[in-house]
Predicted model as a PDB file, atoms N, CA, C, CB and O in Angstrom, pLDDT in the B-factor column:
MODEL        1                                                                  
ATOM      1  N   MET A   1      36.205 156.380  26.352  1.00 63.00           N  
ATOM      2  CA  MET A   1      36.650 155.220  25.761  1.00 63.00           C  
ATOM      3  C   MET A   1      37.323 154.481  27.097  1.00 63.00           C  
ATOM      4  CB  MET A   1      37.696 155.539  24.439  1.00 63.00           C  
ATOM      5  O   MET A   1      37.862 155.135  27.990  1.00 63.00           O  
ATOM      6  N   SER A   2      37.225 153.149  27.108  1.00 76.00           N  
ATOM      7  CA  SER A   2      37.808 152.386  28.256  1.00 76.00           C  
ATOM      8  C   SER A   2      38.333 151.148  27.584  1.00 76.00           C  
ATOM      9  CB  SER A   2      36.729 152.042  29.458  1.00 76.00           C  
ATOM     10  O   SER A   2      37.959 150.794  26.466  1.00 76.00           O  
ATOM     11  N   GLY A   3      39.259 150.472  28.351  1.00 86.00           N  
ATOM     12  CA  GLY A   3      39.747 149.317  27.890  1.00 86.00           C  
ATOM     13  C   GLY A   3      41.107 149.037  28.552  1.00 86.00           C  
ATOM     14  O   GLY A   3      41.558 149.821  29.387  1.00 86.00           O  
ATOM     15  N   ASP A   4      41.741 147.955  28.193  1.00 88.00           N  
ATOM     16  CA  ASP A   4      43.080 147.501  28.805  1.00 88.00           C  
ATOM     17  C   ASP A   4      44.148 148.108  27.907  1.00 88.00           C  
ATOM     18  CB  ASP A   4      43.242 145.834  28.883  1.00 88.00           C  
ATOM     19  O   ASP A   4      44.307 147.719  26.750  1.00 88.00           O  
ATOM     20  N   ALA A   5      44.877 149.072  28.466  1.00 88.00           N  
ATOM     21  CA  ALA A   5      45.906 149.838  27.744  1.00 88.00           C  
ATOM     22  C   ALA A   5      47.007 149.035  27.476  1.00 88.00           C  
ATOM     23  CB  ALA A   5      46.353 151.010  28.452  1.00 88.00           C  
ATOM     24  O   ALA A   5      47.917 149.487  26.782  1.00 88.00           O  
ATOM     25  N   ALA A   6      47.062 147.752  27.990  1.00 90.00           N  
ATOM     26  CA  ALA A   6      48.172 146.790  27.436  1.00 90.00           C  
ATOM     27  C   ALA A   6      47.878 146.215  26.103  1.00 90.00           C  
ATOM     28  CB  ALA A   6      48.401 145.598  28.378  1.00 90.00           C  
ATOM     29  O   ALA A   6      48.784 145.751  25.411  1.00 90.00           O  
ATOM     30  N   GLU A   7      46.551 146.230  25.692  1.00 92.00           N  
ATOM     31  CA  GLU A   7      46.216 145.898  24.312  1.00 92.00           C  
ATOM     32  C   GLU A   7      46.543 147.019  23.321  1.00 92.00           C  
ATOM     33  CB  GLU A   7      44.756 145.560  24.219  1.00 92.00           C  
ATOM     34  O   GLU A   7      46.135 148.165  23.506  1.00 92.00           O  
ATOM     35  N   PRO A   8      47.278 146.671  22.280  1.00 94.00           N  
ATOM     36  CA  PRO A   8      47.706 147.862  21.446  1.00 94.00           C  
ATOM     37  C   PRO A   8      46.447 148.581  20.739  1.00 94.00           C  
ATOM     38  CB  PRO A   8      48.770 147.362  20.303  1.00 94.00           C  
ATOM     39  O   PRO A   8      46.525 149.779  20.467  1.00 94.00           O  
ATOM     40  N   ALA A   9      45.362 147.885  20.465  1.00 94.00           N  
ATOM     41  CA  ALA A   9      44.181 148.542  19.908  1.00 94.00           C  
ATOM     42  C   ALA A   9      43.719 149.727  20.904  1.00 94.00           C  
ATOM     43  CB  ALA A   9      42.995 147.439  19.692  1.00 94.00           C  
ATOM     44  O   ALA A   9      43.251 150.764  20.434  1.00 94.00           O  
ATOM     45  N   VAL A  10      43.854 149.553  22.200  1.00 94.00           N  
ATOM     46  CA  VAL A  10      43.270 150.614  23.030  1.00 94.00           C  
ATOM     47  C   VAL A  10      44.217 151.861  22.976  1.00 94.00           C  
ATOM     48  CB  VAL A  10      43.062 150.103  24.541  1.00 94.00           C  
ATOM     49  O   VAL A  10      43.745 152.990  23.113  1.00 94.00           O  
ATOM     50  N   LEU A  11      45.557 151.654  22.774  1.00 94.00           N  
ATOM     51  CA  LEU A  11      46.524 152.631  22.841  1.00 94.00           C  
ATOM     52  C   LEU A  11      46.332 153.408  21.344  1.00 94.00           C  
ATOM     53  CB  LEU A  11      48.060 151.931  23.141  1.00 94.00           C  
ATOM     54  O   LEU A  11      46.352 154.631  21.213  1.00 94.00           O  
ATOM     55  N   ILE A  12      46.171 152.580  20.413  1.00 94.00           N  
ATOM     56  CA  ILE A  12      45.802 153.260  19.061  1.00 94.00           C  
ATOM     57  C   ILE A  12      44.596 154.093  19.145  1.00 94.00           C  
ATOM     58  CB  ILE A  12      45.555 152.227  17.948  1.00 94.00           C  
ATOM     59  O   ILE A  12      44.599 155.239  18.695  1.00 94.00           O  
ATOM     60  N   GLN A  13      43.566 153.570  19.702  1.00 95.00           N  
ATOM     61  CA  GLN A  13      42.237 154.391  19.907  1.00 95.00           C  
ATOM     62  C   GLN A  13      42.506 155.567  20.624  1.00 95.00           C  
ATOM     63  CB  GLN A  13      41.134 153.634  20.675  1.00 95.00           C  
ATOM     64  O   GLN A  13      41.916 156.610  20.341  1.00 95.00           O  
ATOM     65  N   ALA A  14      43.517 155.493  21.720  1.00 93.00           N  
ATOM     66  CA  ALA A  14      43.620 156.713  22.579  1.00 93.00           C  
ATOM     67  C   ALA A  14      44.632 157.657  21.892  1.00 93.00           C  
ATOM     68  CB  ALA A  14      44.092 156.347  24.101  1.00 93.00           C  
ATOM     69  O   ALA A  14      45.089 158.609  22.524  1.00 93.00           O  
ATOM     70  N   HIS A  15      44.987 157.420  20.633  1.00 95.00           N  
ATOM     71  CA  HIS A  15      45.996 158.175  19.698  1.00 95.00           C  
ATOM     72  C   HIS A  15      47.348 158.466  20.523  1.00 95.00           C  
ATOM     73  CB  HIS A  15      45.317 159.667  19.145  1.00 95.00           C  
ATOM     74  O   HIS A  15      47.858 159.576  20.680  1.00 95.00           O  
ATOM     75  N   VAL A  16      47.763 157.388  20.955  1.00 96.00           N  
ATOM     76  CA  VAL A  16      49.221 157.549  21.481  1.00 96.00           C  
ATOM     77  C   VAL A  16      50.304 157.850  20.508  1.00 96.00           C  
ATOM     78  CB  VAL A  16      49.648 156.320  22.150  1.00 96.00           C  
ATOM     79  O   VAL A  16      51.370 158.372  20.837  1.00 96.00           O  
ATOM     80  N   ALA A  17      49.986 157.498  19.287  1.00 96.00           N  
ATOM     81  CA  ALA A  17      50.883 157.952  18.072  1.00 96.00           C  
ATOM     82  C   ALA A  17      51.148 159.578  18.092  1.00 96.00           C  
ATOM     83  CB  ALA A  17      50.093 157.530  16.591  1.00 96.00           C  
ATOM     84  O   ALA A  17      52.206 160.068  17.698  1.00 96.00           O  
ATOM     85  N   ARG A  18      50.104 160.306  18.577  1.00 97.00           N  
ATOM     86  CA  ARG A  18      50.303 161.721  18.595  1.00 97.00           C  
ATOM     87  C   ARG A  18      50.407 162.302  19.923  1.00 97.00           C  
ATOM     88  CB  ARG A  18      49.271 162.364  17.906  1.00 97.00           C  
ATOM     89  O   ARG A  18      50.335 163.524  20.051  1.00 97.00           O  
ATOM     90  N   ALA A  19      50.578 161.500  20.969  1.00 97.00           N  
ATOM     91  CA  ALA A  19      50.720 162.004  22.382  1.00 97.00           C  
ATOM     92  C   ALA A  19      52.186 162.389  22.709  1.00 97.00           C  
ATOM     93  CB  ALA A  19      50.229 160.903  23.407  1.00 97.00           C  
ATOM     94  O   ALA A  19      53.138 161.789  22.209  1.00 97.00           O  
ATOM     95  N   ARG A  20      52.302 163.310  23.481  1.00 97.00           N  
ATOM     96  CA  ARG A  20      53.657 163.750  24.013  1.00 97.00           C  
ATOM     97  C   ARG A  20      54.069 163.043  25.147  1.00 97.00           C  
ATOM     98  CB  ARG A  20      53.694 165.150  24.366  1.00 97.00           C  
ATOM     99  O   ARG A  20      55.277 162.954  25.369  1.00 97.00           O  
ATOM    100  N   MET A  21      53.195 162.486  25.957  1.00 96.00           N  
ATOM    101  CA  MET A  21      53.511 161.733  27.174  1.00 96.00           C  
ATOM    102  C   MET A  21      52.617 160.684  27.498  1.00 96.00           C  
ATOM    103  CB  MET A  21      53.572 162.567  28.276  1.00 96.00           C  
ATOM    104  O   MET A  21      51.427 160.838  27.223  1.00 96.00           O  
ATOM    105  N   LEU A  22      53.030 159.574  28.075  1.00 95.00           N  
ATOM    106  CA  LEU A  22      52.112 158.394  28.569  1.00 95.00           C  
ATOM    107  C   LEU A  22      52.617 158.202  30.023  1.00 95.00           C  
ATOM    108  CB  LEU A  22      52.264 156.903  27.614  1.00 95.00           C  
ATOM    109  O   LEU A  22      53.807 158.035  30.289  1.00 95.00           O  
ATOM    110  N   VAL A  23      51.638 158.239  30.930  1.00 95.00           N  
ATOM    111  CA  VAL A  23      51.837 157.896  32.406  1.00 95.00           C  
ATOM    112  C   VAL A  23      51.275 156.741  32.662  1.00 95.00           C  
ATOM    113  CB  VAL A  23      51.312 158.839  33.352  1.00 95.00           C  
ATOM    114  O   VAL A  23      50.084 156.584  32.394  1.00 95.00           O  
ATOM    115  N   ILE A  24      52.021 155.737  33.222  1.00 93.00           N  
ATOM    116  CA  ILE A  24      51.548 154.472  33.602  1.00 93.00           C  
ATOM    117  C   ILE A  24      51.695 154.317  35.001  1.00 93.00           C  
ATOM    118  CB  ILE A  24      52.196 153.420  32.912  1.00 93.00           C  
ATOM    119  O   ILE A  24      52.794 154.519  35.518  1.00 93.00           O  
ATOM    120  N   ALA A  25      50.627 153.951  35.728  1.00 91.00           N  
ATOM    121  CA  ALA A  25      50.547 153.800  37.156  1.00 91.00           C  
ATOM    122  C   ALA A  25      49.710 152.438  37.464  1.00 91.00           C  
ATOM    123  CB  ALA A  25      49.847 155.133  37.810  1.00 91.00           C  
ATOM    124  O   ALA A  25      48.492 152.434  37.641  1.00 91.00           O  
ATOM    125  N   MET A  26      50.442 151.418  37.499  1.00 85.00           N  
ATOM    126  CA  MET A  26      49.701 150.186  37.773  1.00 85.00           C  
ATOM    127  C   MET A  26      50.701 149.199  38.507  1.00 85.00           C  
ATOM    128  CB  MET A  26      49.109 149.543  36.387  1.00 85.00           C  
ATOM    129  O   MET A  26      51.913 149.418  38.522  1.00 85.00           O  
ATOM    130  N   SER A  27      50.121 148.103  39.114  1.00 82.00           N  
ATOM    131  CA  SER A  27      50.921 147.222  39.838  1.00 82.00           C  
ATOM    132  C   SER A  27      51.359 145.974  38.956  1.00 82.00           C  
ATOM    133  CB  SER A  27      50.158 146.800  41.084  1.00 82.00           C  
ATOM    134  O   SER A  27      52.161 145.161  39.417  1.00 82.00           O  
ATOM    135  N   ASP A  28      50.844 145.835  37.728  1.00 87.00           N  
ATOM    136  CA  ASP A  28      51.187 144.713  37.009  1.00 87.00           C  
ATOM    137  C   ASP A  28      52.357 145.019  36.045  1.00 87.00           C  
ATOM    138  CB  ASP A  28      49.991 144.208  36.296  1.00 87.00           C  
ATOM    139  O   ASP A  28      52.126 145.649  35.014  1.00 87.00           O  
ATOM    140  N   SER A  29      53.474 144.638  36.314  1.00 88.00           N  
ATOM    141  CA  SER A  29      54.603 145.045  35.558  1.00 88.00           C  
ATOM    142  C   SER A  29      54.583 144.402  34.053  1.00 88.00           C  
ATOM    143  CB  SER A  29      55.895 144.625  36.360  1.00 88.00           C  
ATOM    144  O   SER A  29      55.010 145.051  33.098  1.00 88.00           O  
ATOM    145  N   ALA A  30      54.097 143.181  33.921  1.00 89.00           N  
ATOM    146  CA  ALA A  30      53.941 142.646  32.592  1.00 89.00           C  
ATOM    147  C   ALA A  30      53.148 143.555  31.674  1.00 89.00           C  
ATOM    148  CB  ALA A  30      53.290 141.319  32.663  1.00 89.00           C  
ATOM    149  O   ALA A  30      53.512 143.838  30.533  1.00 89.00           O  
ATOM    150  N   ARG A  31      52.084 143.975  32.229  1.00 92.00           N  
ATOM    151  CA  ARG A  31      51.098 144.832  31.466  1.00 92.00           C  
ATOM    152  C   ARG A  31      51.805 146.110  31.051  1.00 92.00           C  
ATOM    153  CB  ARG A  31      49.795 145.180  32.344  1.00 92.00           C  
ATOM    154  O   ARG A  31      51.786 146.581  29.914  1.00 92.00           O  
ATOM    155  N   ALA A  32      52.432 146.618  32.109  1.00 92.00           N  
ATOM    156  CA  ALA A  32      53.193 147.984  31.988  1.00 92.00           C  
ATOM    157  C   ALA A  32      54.247 147.884  30.826  1.00 92.00           C  
ATOM    158  CB  ALA A  32      53.987 148.373  33.431  1.00 92.00           C  
ATOM    159  O   ALA A  32      54.455 148.833  30.070  1.00 92.00           O  
ATOM    160  N   GLN A  33      54.946 146.594  30.722  1.00 92.00           N  
ATOM    161  CA  GLN A  33      55.888 146.415  29.780  1.00 92.00           C  
ATOM    162  C   GLN A  33      55.273 146.511  28.328  1.00 92.00           C  
ATOM    163  CB  GLN A  33      56.552 145.125  30.042  1.00 92.00           C  
ATOM    164  O   GLN A  33      55.748 147.182  27.411  1.00 92.00           O  
ATOM    165  N   ARG A  34      54.183 145.762  28.274  1.00 93.00           N  
ATOM    166  CA  ARG A  34      53.527 145.773  26.953  1.00 93.00           C  
ATOM    167  C   ARG A  34      53.080 147.120  26.422  1.00 93.00           C  
ATOM    168  CB  ARG A  34      52.363 144.909  27.002  1.00 93.00           C  
ATOM    169  O   ARG A  34      53.088 147.443  25.234  1.00 93.00           O  
ATOM    170  N   MET A  35      52.662 147.919  27.514  1.00 94.00           N  
ATOM    171  CA  MET A  35      52.197 149.252  27.143  1.00 94.00           C  
ATOM    172  C   MET A  35      53.525 150.139  26.742  1.00 94.00           C  
ATOM    173  CB  MET A  35      51.335 149.927  28.422  1.00 94.00           C  
ATOM    174  O   MET A  35      53.446 150.928  25.800  1.00 94.00           O  
ATOM    175  N   ILE A  36      54.551 150.009  27.364  1.00 93.00           N  
ATOM    176  CA  ILE A  36      55.890 150.802  26.987  1.00 93.00           C  
ATOM    177  C   ILE A  36      56.300 150.307  25.653  1.00 93.00           C  
ATOM    178  CB  ILE A  36      57.155 150.569  28.069  1.00 93.00           C  
ATOM    179  O   ILE A  36      56.535 151.154  24.791  1.00 93.00           O  
ATOM    180  N   GLU A  37      56.418 149.023  25.360  1.00 93.00           N  
ATOM    181  CA  GLU A  37      56.673 148.526  24.146  1.00 93.00           C  
ATOM    182  C   GLU A  37      55.722 149.142  22.930  1.00 93.00           C  
ATOM    183  CB  GLU A  37      56.545 147.058  24.297  1.00 93.00           C  
ATOM    184  O   GLU A  37      56.207 149.658  21.924  1.00 93.00           O  
ATOM    185  N   THR A  38      54.483 149.028  23.141  1.00 95.00           N  
ATOM    186  CA  THR A  38      53.501 149.391  22.150  1.00 95.00           C  
ATOM    187  C   THR A  38      53.724 150.880  21.841  1.00 95.00           C  
ATOM    188  CB  THR A  38      52.029 149.097  22.653  1.00 95.00           C  
ATOM    189  O   THR A  38      53.813 151.336  20.701  1.00 95.00           O  
ATOM    190  N   ALA A  39      53.813 151.656  23.085  1.00 95.00           N  
ATOM    191  CA  ALA A  39      53.857 153.201  22.895  1.00 95.00           C  
ATOM    192  C   ALA A  39      55.134 153.525  22.236  1.00 95.00           C  
ATOM    193  CB  ALA A  39      53.748 154.029  24.284  1.00 95.00           C  
ATOM    194  O   ALA A  39      55.164 154.559  21.569  1.00 95.00           O  
ATOM    195  N   HIS A  40      56.191 152.803  22.321  1.00 94.00           N  
ATOM    196  CA  HIS A  40      57.614 153.045  21.672  1.00 94.00           C  
ATOM    197  C   HIS A  40      57.261 152.840  20.083  1.00 94.00           C  
ATOM    198  CB  HIS A  40      58.916 151.843  22.282  1.00 94.00           C  
ATOM    199  O   HIS A  40      57.513 153.740  19.282  1.00 94.00           O  
ATOM    200  N   ILE A  41      56.744 151.772  19.729  1.00 95.00           N  
ATOM    201  CA  ILE A  41      56.624 151.332  18.417  1.00 95.00           C  
ATOM    202  C   ILE A  41      55.676 152.475  17.734  1.00 95.00           C  
ATOM    203  CB  ILE A  41      56.019 149.787  18.363  1.00 95.00           C  
ATOM    204  O   ILE A  41      56.037 153.037  16.700  1.00 95.00           O  
ATOM    205  N   LEU A  42      54.644 152.732  18.273  1.00 95.00           N  
ATOM    206  CA  LEU A  42      53.597 153.815  17.719  1.00 95.00           C  
ATOM    207  C   LEU A  42      54.172 155.102  17.706  1.00 95.00           C  
ATOM    208  CB  LEU A  42      52.283 153.927  18.558  1.00 95.00           C  
ATOM    209  O   LEU A  42      53.887 155.858  16.777  1.00 95.00           O  
ATOM    210  N   ASN A  43      55.032 155.504  18.706  1.00 96.00           N  
ATOM    211  CA  ASN A  43      55.397 156.950  18.802  1.00 96.00           C  
ATOM    212  C   ASN A  43      56.868 156.946  19.490  1.00 96.00           C  
ATOM    213  CB  ASN A  43      54.228 157.838  19.726  1.00 96.00           C  
ATOM    214  O   ASN A  43      57.016 157.191  20.687  1.00 96.00           O  
ATOM    215  N   PRO A  44      57.866 156.663  18.673  1.00 95.00           N  
ATOM    216  CA  PRO A  44      59.286 156.529  19.388  1.00 95.00           C  
ATOM    217  C   PRO A  44      59.639 157.657  20.064  1.00 95.00           C  
ATOM    218  CB  PRO A  44      60.424 156.255  18.467  1.00 95.00           C  
ATOM    219  O   PRO A  44      60.542 157.492  20.884  1.00 95.00           O  
ATOM    220  N   ALA A  45      59.053 159.096  19.929  1.00 95.00           N  
ATOM    221  CA  ALA A  45      59.389 160.273  20.717  1.00 95.00           C  
ATOM    222  C   ALA A  45      58.603 160.550  21.944  1.00 95.00           C  
ATOM    223  CB  ALA A  45      59.291 161.392  19.908  1.00 95.00           C  
ATOM    224  O   ALA A  45      58.760 161.597  22.573  1.00 95.00           O  
ATOM    225  N   ILE A  46      57.638 159.499  22.346  1.00 95.00           N  
ATOM    226  CA  ILE A  46      56.875 159.787  23.356  1.00 95.00           C  
ATOM    227  C   ILE A  46      57.557 159.582  24.673  1.00 95.00           C  
ATOM    228  CB  ILE A  46      55.730 159.075  23.242  1.00 95.00           C  
ATOM    229  O   ILE A  46      58.360 158.687  24.938  1.00 95.00           O  
ATOM    230  N   GLU A  47      57.096 160.599  25.515  1.00 95.00           N  
ATOM    231  CA  GLU A  47      57.831 160.444  26.955  1.00 95.00           C  
ATOM    232  C   GLU A  47      57.136 159.685  27.860  1.00 95.00           C  
ATOM    233  CB  GLU A  47      58.070 161.737  27.671  1.00 95.00           C  
ATOM    234  O   GLU A  47      55.983 160.026  28.126  1.00 95.00           O  
ATOM    235  N   ILE A  48      57.699 158.557  28.471  1.00 94.00           N  
ATOM    236  CA  ILE A  48      56.996 157.662  29.315  1.00 94.00           C  
ATOM    237  C   ILE A  48      57.331 157.749  30.737  1.00 94.00           C  
ATOM    238  CB  ILE A  48      57.200 156.359  28.885  1.00 94.00           C  
ATOM    239  O   ILE A  48      58.503 157.630  31.094  1.00 94.00           O  
ATOM    240  N   ILE A  49      56.340 157.957  31.614  1.00 94.00           N  
ATOM    241  CA  ILE A  49      56.632 158.100  33.049  1.00 94.00           C  
ATOM    242  C   ILE A  49      56.006 156.748  33.690  1.00 94.00           C  
ATOM    243  CB  ILE A  49      55.951 159.545  33.695  1.00 94.00           C  
ATOM    244  O   ILE A  49      54.992 156.282  33.172  1.00 94.00           O  
ATOM    245  N   VAL A  50      56.526 156.189  34.673  1.00 92.00           N  
ATOM    246  CA  VAL A  50      56.043 154.979  35.180  1.00 92.00           C  
ATOM    247  C   VAL A  50      56.121 155.016  36.750  1.00 92.00           C  
ATOM    248  CB  VAL A  50      56.843 153.807  34.574  1.00 92.00           C  
ATOM    249  O   VAL A  50      57.175 155.261  37.336  1.00 92.00           O  
ATOM    250  N   LEU A  51      55.026 154.777  37.341  1.00 91.00           N  
ATOM    251  CA  LEU A  51      54.944 154.704  38.894  1.00 91.00           C  
ATOM    252  C   LEU A  51      54.804 153.210  39.165  1.00 91.00           C  
ATOM    253  CB  LEU A  51      53.633 155.585  39.563  1.00 91.00           C  
ATOM    254  O   LEU A  51      53.907 152.527  38.670  1.00 91.00           O  
ATOM    255  N   THR A  52      55.744 152.749  39.981  1.00 88.00           N  
ATOM    256  CA  THR A  52      55.723 151.373  40.383  1.00 88.00           C  
ATOM    257  C   THR A  52      55.472 151.191  41.954  1.00 88.00           C  
ATOM    258  CB  THR A  52      57.064 150.729  39.961  1.00 88.00           C  
ATOM    259  O   THR A  52      55.424 152.147  42.728  1.00 88.00           O  
ATOM    260  N   HIS A  53      55.322 149.906  42.321  1.00 85.00           N  
ATOM    261  CA  HIS A  53      55.075 149.728  43.721  1.00 85.00           C  
ATOM    262  C   HIS A  53      56.248 149.173  44.412  1.00 85.00           C  
ATOM    263  CB  HIS A  53      53.919 148.869  43.940  1.00 85.00           C  
ATOM    264  O   HIS A  53      56.226 149.079  45.639  1.00 85.00           O  
ATOM    265  N   SER A  54      57.244 148.809  43.749  1.00 86.00           N  
ATOM    266  CA  SER A  54      58.410 148.350  44.472  1.00 86.00           C  
ATOM    267  C   SER A  54      59.757 148.706  43.722  1.00 86.00           C  
ATOM    268  CB  SER A  54      58.294 146.821  44.686  1.00 86.00           C  
ATOM    269  O   SER A  54      59.757 149.131  42.566  1.00 86.00           O  
ATOM    270  N   ASP A  55      60.842 148.513  44.424  1.00 87.00           N  
ATOM    271  CA  ASP A  55      62.200 148.697  43.652  1.00 87.00           C  
ATOM    272  C   ASP A  55      62.574 147.594  42.682  1.00 87.00           C  
ATOM    273  CB  ASP A  55      63.369 148.799  44.651  1.00 87.00           C  
ATOM    274  O   ASP A  55      63.358 147.730  41.743  1.00 87.00           O  
ATOM    275  N   GLU A  56      61.957 146.539  42.995  1.00 86.00           N  
ATOM    276  CA  GLU A  56      62.186 145.349  42.048  1.00 86.00           C  
ATOM    277  C   GLU A  56      61.436 145.737  40.697  1.00 86.00           C  
ATOM    278  CB  GLU A  56      61.570 143.870  42.708  1.00 86.00           C  
ATOM    279  O   GLU A  56      62.053 145.710  39.632  1.00 86.00           O  
ATOM    280  N   GLU A  57      60.045 146.112  40.763  1.00 85.00           N  
ATOM    281  CA  GLU A  57      59.462 146.486  39.578  1.00 85.00           C  
ATOM    282  C   GLU A  57      60.104 147.706  38.988  1.00 85.00           C  
ATOM    283  CB  GLU A  57      58.071 146.682  39.778  1.00 85.00           C  
ATOM    284  O   GLU A  57      60.122 147.779  37.759  1.00 85.00           O  
ATOM    285  N   ALA A  58      60.591 148.597  39.641  1.00 84.00           N  
ATOM    286  CA  ALA A  58      61.281 149.733  38.925  1.00 84.00           C  
ATOM    287  C   ALA A  58      62.503 149.259  38.123  1.00 84.00           C  
ATOM    288  CB  ALA A  58      61.739 150.822  39.950  1.00 84.00           C  
ATOM    289  O   ALA A  58      62.737 149.737  37.013  1.00 84.00           O  
ATOM    290  N   ARG A  59      63.321 148.272  38.712  1.00 84.00           N  
ATOM    291  CA  ARG A  59      64.432 147.767  37.968  1.00 84.00           C  
ATOM    292  C   ARG A  59      64.105 147.136  36.777  1.00 84.00           C  
ATOM    293  CB  ARG A  59      65.161 146.909  38.694  1.00 84.00           C  
ATOM    294  O   ARG A  59      64.745 147.355  35.749  1.00 84.00           O  
ATOM    295  N   LEU A  60      63.049 146.276  36.831  1.00 82.00           N  
ATOM    296  CA  LEU A  60      62.564 145.518  35.815  1.00 82.00           C  
ATOM    297  C   LEU A  60      62.018 146.407  34.573  1.00 82.00           C  
ATOM    298  CB  LEU A  60      61.507 144.635  36.401  1.00 82.00           C  
ATOM    299  O   LEU A  60      62.312 146.204  33.395  1.00 82.00           O  
ATOM    300  N   LEU A  61      61.288 147.286  34.993  1.00 82.00           N  
ATOM    301  CA  LEU A  61      60.665 148.226  33.938  1.00 82.00           C  
ATOM    302  C   LEU A  61      61.747 149.288  33.367  1.00 82.00           C  
ATOM    303  CB  LEU A  61      59.386 149.059  34.626  1.00 82.00           C  
ATOM    304  O   LEU A  61      61.613 149.779  32.246  1.00 82.00           O  
ATOM    305  N   GLN A  62      62.787 149.591  34.189  1.00 82.00           N  
ATOM    306  CA  GLN A  62      63.900 150.452  33.573  1.00 82.00           C  
ATOM    307  C   GLN A  62      64.423 149.843  32.345  1.00 82.00           C  
ATOM    308  CB  GLN A  62      65.085 150.663  34.544  1.00 82.00           C  
ATOM    309  O   GLN A  62      64.643 150.562  31.370  1.00 82.00           O  
ATOM    310  N   SER A  63      64.627 148.657  32.309  1.00 75.00           N  
ATOM    311  CA  SER A  63      65.123 148.058  31.025  1.00 75.00           C  
ATOM    312  C   SER A  63      64.307 148.262  29.847  1.00 75.00           C  
ATOM    313  CB  SER A  63      65.281 146.657  31.158  1.00 75.00           C  
ATOM    314  O   SER A  63      64.797 148.092  28.731  1.00 75.00           O  
ATOM    315  N   ASP A  64      63.140 148.602  29.999  1.00 71.00           N  
ATOM    316  CA  ASP A  64      62.164 148.813  28.820  1.00 71.00           C  
ATOM    317  C   ASP A  64      62.269 150.332  28.451  1.00 71.00           C  
ATOM    318  CB  ASP A  64      60.555 148.394  29.226  1.00 71.00           C  
ATOM    319  O   ASP A  64      61.426 150.763  27.664  1.00 71.00           O  
ATOM    320  N   ARG A  65      63.072 151.051  28.864  1.00 79.00           N  
ATOM    321  CA  ARG A  65      63.494 152.401  28.459  1.00 79.00           C  
ATOM    322  C   ARG A  65      62.387 153.500  28.613  1.00 79.00           C  
ATOM    323  CB  ARG A  65      63.952 152.350  27.005  1.00 79.00           C  
ATOM    324  O   ARG A  65      62.196 154.387  27.781  1.00 79.00           O  
ATOM    325  N   PRO A  66      61.647 153.331  29.834  1.00 79.00           N  
ATOM    326  CA  PRO A  66      60.814 154.555  30.063  1.00 79.00           C  
ATOM    327  C   PRO A  66      61.692 155.772  30.468  1.00 79.00           C  
ATOM    328  CB  PRO A  66      59.740 154.280  31.191  1.00 79.00           C  
ATOM    329  O   PRO A  66      62.842 155.546  30.844  1.00 79.00           O  
ATOM    330  N   ASP A  67      61.248 156.987  30.420  1.00 85.00           N  
ATOM    331  CA  ASP A  67      61.894 158.152  30.677  1.00 85.00           C  
ATOM    332  C   ASP A  67      62.198 158.386  32.128  1.00 85.00           C  
ATOM    333  CB  ASP A  67      61.147 159.189  30.158  1.00 85.00           C  
ATOM    334  O   ASP A  67      63.223 158.934  32.533  1.00 85.00           O  
ATOM    335  N   ARG A  68      61.221 157.922  32.882  1.00 84.00           N  
ATOM    336  CA  ARG A  68      61.377 158.142  34.220  1.00 84.00           C  
ATOM    337  C   ARG A  68      60.558 157.038  34.987  1.00 84.00           C  
ATOM    338  CB  ARG A  68      60.950 159.573  34.562  1.00 84.00           C  
ATOM    339  O   ARG A  68      59.425 156.769  34.589  1.00 84.00           O  
ATOM    340  N   VAL A  69      61.093 156.395  36.069  1.00 83.00           N  
ATOM    341  CA  VAL A  69      60.333 155.414  36.949  1.00 83.00           C  
ATOM    342  C   VAL A  69      60.350 155.909  38.301  1.00 83.00           C  
ATOM    343  CB  VAL A  69      60.919 153.982  36.928  1.00 83.00           C  
ATOM    344  O   VAL A  69      61.437 156.196  38.803  1.00 83.00           O  
ATOM    345  N   PHE A  70      59.224 156.054  38.990  1.00 81.00           N  
ATOM    346  CA  PHE A  70      59.028 156.494  40.432  1.00 81.00           C  
ATOM    347  C   PHE A  70      58.579 155.287  41.161  1.00 81.00           C  
ATOM    348  CB  PHE A  70      57.959 157.690  40.604  1.00 81.00           C  
ATOM    349  O   PHE A  70      57.802 154.520  40.593  1.00 81.00           O  
ATOM    350  N   VAL A  71      59.005 155.033  42.408  1.00 83.00           N  
ATOM    351  CA  VAL A  71      58.442 154.140  43.210  1.00 83.00           C  
ATOM    352  C   VAL A  71      57.609 154.740  44.374  1.00 83.00           C  
ATOM    353  CB  VAL A  71      59.459 153.315  43.667  1.00 83.00           C  
ATOM    354  O   VAL A  71      57.045 153.996  45.177  1.00 83.00           O  
TER     355      VAL A  71                                                      
ENDMDL                                                                          
END                                                                             
């Protein structure tokens, strides 16, 4: 399967509702935010790890409640 994981249908097809963890490594913080929001809606207990490219992105994404953010 392939697709843009910022689209809810792709995360649904990837069975994120049953996943224990989601790892996001991308430079587009807006798309990462959509992925985090969708994952939390589909699976409130999912652990989310995000790799960002800057401290500014890390601060922005931290407000979306991922479990860990790395720069």
